[in-house]
C-alpha positions in Angstrom: 34.8 3.2 -10.6 33.6 6.0 -8.4 33.5 3.6 -5.6 37.1 2.7 -6.2 37.9 6.4 -6.3 36.3 6.7 -2.9 38.4 3.8 -1.6 41.6 5.4 -2.9 40.6 8.6 -1.2 40.2 6.8 2.1 43.7 5.3 1.7 45.1 8.8 1.1 45.9 7.9 -2.6 44.6 11.2 -3.7 46.3 11.3 -7.1 44.6 7.9 -8.0 41.3 9.1 -6.7 41.5 12.3 -8.8 42.6 10.5 -12.0 39.6 8.2 -11.9 37.2 11.1 -11.3 38.7 12.9 -14.3 38.4 9.8 -16.4 34.8 9.0 -15.7 33.3 12.2 -14.3 30.9 12.3 -11.4 31.6 12.5 -7.7 33.1 10.2 -5.1 30.7 7.4 -4.2 31.3 7.5 -0.5 27.7 7.0 0.5 25.2 4.8 -1.3 22.3 7.3 -0.8 24.0 10.4 -2.2 22.1 12.4 -4.8 21.5 10.6 -8.1 21.9 11.5 -11.8 19.4 14.1 -12.8 19.7 16.3 -9.7 19.5 20.0 -10.5 22.9 20.8 -8.9 24.7 17.8 -10.2 27.3 19.8 -12.2 28.2 22.0 -9.3 28.5 19.0 -7.0 30.8 17.1 -9.4 33.1 20.1 -9.8 33.2 20.7 -6.0 34.1 17.1 -5.3 37.0 17.1 -7.8 38.4 20.3 -6.2 38.0 18.7 -2.8 40.3 15.8 -3.9 42.8 18.3 -5.5 42.9 20.3 -2.2 43.7 17.2 -0.3 46.8 16.7 -2.5 48.0 20.2 -1.8 47.4 19.9 1.9 49.8 17.0 2.5 52.5 18.0 5.0 54.2 15.8 7.5 55.6 17.1 10.8 59.2 16.7 9.5 58.4 18.7 6.4 56.7 21.4 8.4 59.7 21.7 10.7 62.1 22.0 7.8 60.1 24.7 6.1 59.5 26.7 9.4 63.2 26.6 10.2 64.1 28.2 6.8 61.3 30.8 7.1 62.5 31.9 10.6 66.1 32.0 9.5 65.8 34.0 6.2 62.5 35.9 6.8 60.5 37.4 3.9 63.4 37.9 1.5 64.4 37.1 -2.0 66.6 34.3 -0.6 63.6 32.6 0.9 61.8 32.8 -2.5 64.9 31.2 -4.1 64.8 28.3 -1.6 61.1 27.8 -2.4 61.8 27.7 -6.1 64.7 25.3 -5.6 62.5 22.9 -3.5 59.8 23.0 -6.2 62.4 21.9 -8.8 63.5 19.1 -6.5 59.8 18.0 -6.1 59.8 18.8 -2.4 56.3 20.1 -2.9 55.0 20.3 0.7 57.9 22.3 2.0 58.1 24.5 -1.1 54.4 25.3 -0.9 54.6 26.3 2.8 57.5 28.7 2.1 55.7 30.3 -0.9 52.5 30.5 1.0 54.3 32.4 3.7 55.8 34.8 1.2 52.5 35.4 -0.5 51.7 37.7 2.5 55.0 39.6 2.4 54.9 43.4 2.7 56.8 44.0 -0.5 54.4 43.8 -3.5 57.1 42.6 -5.9 58.0 39.7 -3.6 54.3 38.9 -2.8 53.3 38.8 -6.5 56.3 36.5 -7.4 55.5 34.1 -4.5 51.8 33.9 -5.5 52.6 33.2 -9.1 55.2 30.6 -8.1 52.6 28.9 -5.9 50.1 28.6 -8.7 52.8 26.9 -10.9 53.7 24.6 -8.0 50.1 23.6 -7.4 49.7 22.6 -11.1 53.0 20.7 -11.1 52.2 18.8 -7.9 48.7 17.7 -9.1 50.1 16.6 -12.4 53.0 14.7 -10.9 51.3 11.3 -10.3 53.3 8.8 -8.3 54.0 5.5 -10.1 52.1 3.6 -7.4 48.9 5.7 -8.0 49.2 5.3 -11.7 49.4 1.5 -11.4 46.2 1.6 -9.2 44.3 3.6 -11.8 45.4 1.5 -14.7 44.2 -1.6 -12.8 40.7 -0.1 -12.5 40.3 1.5 -16.0 41.7 -1.6 -17.8 39.6 -4.1 -15.9 38.2 -6.9 -18.0 34.7 -6.1 -16.8 34.5 -3.2 -19.2 35.0 -5.6 -22.2 32.0 -7.7 -21.0 29.7 -4.7 -20.5 26.8 -4.5 -23.0 23.3 -3.1 -23.2 19.7 -4.3 -24.0 16.9 -2.0 -24.9 13.4 -2.6 -23.5 10.1 -0.6 -23.9 10.8 1.7 -20.9 14.3 0.7 -19.8 17.9 0.2 -21.0 19.6 -2.7 -19.3 23.4 -2.3 -18.8 25.8 -4.9 -17.4 27.7 -8.1 -18.2 26.6 -9.4 -21.6 25.7 -12.9 -20.6 23.7 -11.7 -17.6 21.4 -9.1 -19.2 20.9 -11.1 -22.4 19.7 -14.1 -20.5 17.0 -12.3 -18.5 13.7 -14.1 -19.4 11.4 -12.3 -21.9 8.4 -12.6 -19.6 10.3 -11.0 -16.7 11.3 -8.0 -19.0 7.7 -7.6 -20.1 6.4 -7.7 -16.5 8.9 -5.0 -15.5 7.8 -2.8 -18.4 4.1 -3.2 -17.3 5.1 -2.5 -13.7 6.4 0.9 -14.9 3.0 1.7 -16.4 1.1 0.8 -13.2 3.5 2.5 -10.8 3.6 5.7 -12.8 -0.2 5.7 -12.7 -0.2 5.0 -8.9 2.1 8.0 -8.1 0.9 10.2 -11.0 4.4 10.9 -12.3 6.8 9.7 -14.9 10.6 10.1 -14.2 11.3 10.4 -18.0 8.6 12.7 -19.5 10.8 13.5 -22.4 10.7 9.8 -23.6 14.2 8.8 -22.7 14.4 5.4 -21.0 15.4 4.6 -17.4 18.7 2.7 -17.1 19.1 -0.4 -15.0 22.8 -1.0 -14.4 24.0 -4.3 -13.1 27.4 -3.3 -11.8 30.0 -6.1 -11.7 32.6 -4.0 -9.8 30.2 -2.5 -7.3 30.4 -4.5 -4.1 27.3 -3.2 -2.6 24.9 -6.1 -2.0 21.7 -4.3 -2.8 20.6 -1.5 -5.1 19.9 2.2 -5.3 17.4 4.1 -7.4 16.4 7.6 -8.2 16.1 10.1 -11.1 16.4 8.0 -14.2 18.9 5.4 -12.9 18.7 2.1 -11.0 21.9 0.5 -9.9 22.3 -3.1 -8.7 25.5 -4.3 -7.2 27.6 -7.5 -7.3 26.5 -8.5 -10.8 28.0 -11.9 -11.5 29.0 -12.2 -15.2 28.5 -16.0 -15.3 25.0 -15.8 -13.8 22.0 -16.7 -16.1 18.3 -16.2 -15.8 18.4 -13.1 -13.6 14.9 -11.7 -13.2 13.6 -8.1 -13.2 10.2 -8.8 -11.6 11.5 -8.8 -8.0 10.9 -6.8 -4.9 14.3 -5.1 -5.1 13.8 -3.9 -8.7 10.2 -2.8 -8.0 11.4 -1.0 -4.9 14.1 0.9 -6.7 11.8 1.7 -9.6 9.4 3.3 -7.1 12.2 5.5 -5.9 12.6 6.7 -9.5 8.9 7.4 -9.9 7.9 8.7 -6.4 8.9 12.3 -6.0 7.0 13.0 -2.8 8.7 14.4 0.2 7.0 12.8 3.2 7.1 14.6 6.5 8.7 11.5 8.2 12.0 10.3 6.8 11.1 6.6 7.2 8.1 6.9 4.9 10.4 7.5 1.9 11.6 3.9 2.0 8.2 2.7 3.2 6.5 4.1 0.1 9.0 2.2 -2.1 8.1 -1.0 -0.3 4.4 -0.2 -0.9 5.1 0.3 -4.6 6.7 -3.1 -4.7 3.6 -4.7 -3.0 1.3 -2.9 -5.5 3.4 -4.2 -8.4 3.1 -7.7 -7.1 -0.7 -7.4 -6.9 -1.4 -5.9 -10.3 1.0 -8.3 -12.0 -0.6 -11.4 -10.3 2.5 -12.4 -8.3 0.4 -13.7 -5.5 3.1 -15.5 -3.5 5.3 -12.5 -3.5 2.4 -10.3 -2.6 1.4 -12.4 0.4 5.0 -12.4 1.6 5.4 -8.7 1.1 2.2 -7.9 3.1 3.1 -10.4 5.9 6.7 -9.2 6.3 5.9 -5.5 6.3 2.9 -5.8 8.6 5.0 -7.9 11.0 7.8 -5.3 11.0 5.2 -2.5 11.6 3.7 -4.3 14.6 7.0 -5.6 16.1 9.4 -2.7 15.4 7.1 0.2 15.8 3.8 -0.4 17.5 5.1 -2.9 20.1 8.1 -0.6 20.9 5.7 2.4 21.5 7.9 4.8 19.6 7.1 8.4 19.0 5.3 8.8 15.7 8.2 10.7 14.1 10.7 7.9 14.9 9.0 5.3 12.7 11.9 3.3 11.1 12.6 2.9 7.4 11.4 0.0 5.1 9.2 -2.6 6.7 7.7 -0.6 9.6 6.9 2.4 7.4 5.5 0.3 4.6 3.5 -1.7 7.2 2.0 1.6 8.4 0.4 2.2 4.9 -0.3 -1.5 4.2 -2.2 -1.7 7.6 -5.1 0.3 6.2 -5.1 -1.7 3.0 -5.0 -5.0 5.0 -7.7 -3.8 7.4 -10.2 -2.4 4.9 -9.7 -5.2 2.3 -10.7 -7.9 4.8 -13.8 -9.6 3.3 -14.7 -13.1 2.5 -14.2 -12.6 -1.2 -11.3 -14.4 -2.7 -10.5 -11.3 -4.7 -9.8 -9.3 -1.5 -7.4 -12.0 -0.3 -5.4 -12.0 -3.6 -5.9 -8.3 -4.6 -6.0 -6.2 -1.4 -5.3 -2.9 -3.1 -8.2 -3.4 -5.6 -10.5 -4.7 -2.9 -9.9 -1.6 -0.7 -10.6 0.7 -3.7 -13.9 -1.2 -4.4 -15.0 -1.0 -0.8 -14.2 2.7 -0.6 -16.5 3.3 -3.6 -19.4 1.6 -1.6 -18.9 3.4 1.7 -22.1 5.3 2.8 -22.4 8.9 1.5 -22.7 11.8 3.9 -26.1 12.9 4.8 -27.2 16.5 4.0 -27.2 17.3 7.7 -23.6 16.1 8.2 -22.5 18.0 5.2 -24.2 21.2 6.3 -22.5 20.9 9.7 -19.1 20.8 8.0 -19.8 24.0 6.2 -20.6 22.7 2.6 -23.7 23.2 0.6 -26.1 20.2 1.0 -27.3 20.4 -2.5 -23.9 20.7 -4.0 -22.5 17.9 -1.8 -25.4 15.6 -2.6 -25.0 16.1 -6.3 -21.3 15.5 -6.2 -21.6 12.4 -4.0 -24.6 10.7 -5.7 -24.4 11.7 -9.3 -20.8 12.4 -9.8 -21.5 15.3 -12.2 -24.3 16.9 -14.2 -24.1 14.9 -17.3 -26.6 12.1 -18.1 -23.7 9.7 -18.5 -22.3 10.4 -15.1 -25.8 10.0 -13.5 -26.3 6.7 -15.2 -22.8 5.5 -14.1 -23.6 6.6 -10.5 -26.9 4.7 -10.5 -25.2 1.6 -11.8 -22.5 1.8 -9.1 -25.1 2.4 -6.4 -27.0 -0.7 -7.5 -23.8 -2.8 -7.5 -23.0 -1.6 -4.0 -26.5 -2.4 -2.8 -26.2 -5.9 -4.1 -22.8 -6.4 -2.4 -24.2 -5.2 0.9 -27.2 -7.5 0.5 -25.0 -10.5 -0.2 -22.8 -9.6 2.7 -25.8 -9.3 5.0 -27.1 -12.6 3.8 -23.8 -14.4 4.4 -23.6 -13.0 7.9 -27.2 -14.2 8.6 -26.4 -17.6 7.3 -23.3 -17.8 9.5 -25.2 -16.6 12.5 -27.9 -19.3 11.9 -25.3 -22.0 11.5 -23.6 -20.9 14.7 -26.9 -21.0 16.5 -27.8 -24.4 15.3 -24.3 -25.7 16.2 -24.7 -24.3 19.7 -28.1 -25.9 20.2 -26.7 -29.2 19.2 
């Protein structure tokens, strides 16, 4: 409905636009990436946008109306007769001309005349805004009484509330709902933040009347456009929903604008991995890395001009892809996990290197090798060190075997 309000505003149907805003609240949805629900200054923004539409109504004045008003102002001057003309035009609903006359009189030298004009102008403004043309009223009735509202229902999940056409949201597979709930757990853990710490659920709104082909996310709300009421089997465990969910969770403010959408793509790739959606994970990695190489590296752009979405996501995934490359099947299907495992096995700094960087060798050695002063931490560190040693040994053995095989093949 806010989108329709924006359309009416663009067509200069200001009364229709204002009526919809007063009916549903909120602001004109002129841009898909405007601030979302939950913003600190949301109330101030809503009030400001409504007054902007109201001002547009009061600013309407054609050249003919302006000429007619200016002619009377020049002829009569700042007199009581001019005030009477303004009042008569207000009664005749010639609002633009009457307002121009009264506005001129509101700066008259005589205080009595000035006060009367200002008071009359306030009454005129209220009457003009309330006098809705029949055409605008019909437009608003067509939006508010749309059959889509009768089909709108809701479904409650563990972490979400689904809103949209009844048939669409009730036919979402149970497994897909459960996977989306689990994705919330993993993504909030990845970014270290919950968008709803008070326990209220995040809403996922499938909008039937919103003709935007994608989705938006932020705060505690995800919006998906072009919801078809007859569609069945819609899934939640998709890249679009994971992407928008990441926008709700990720509250970082990256120094480069493109990284904001890039991190949302990274969140989707991570969700694919932890939930075992291997085909989607492989496609996500390949597409984002391709965009990174083709649309950023190959174009030799300045670092701060990295584009949104794929190129920015590929920037982050490049490191995951590079440092997860081992012969283990696990690294090919779970690159995030493999990268974390390899990072735990990287060689520790020597005491000399640590000292050159300004840290205490004893302190650094204790923190790197034992992980703490407790016996449990030391035991866990020794176990991890042995596991890393075994992995390096197996890797060395495999490289030696491959080298011997290559040597034999060359000799033959």
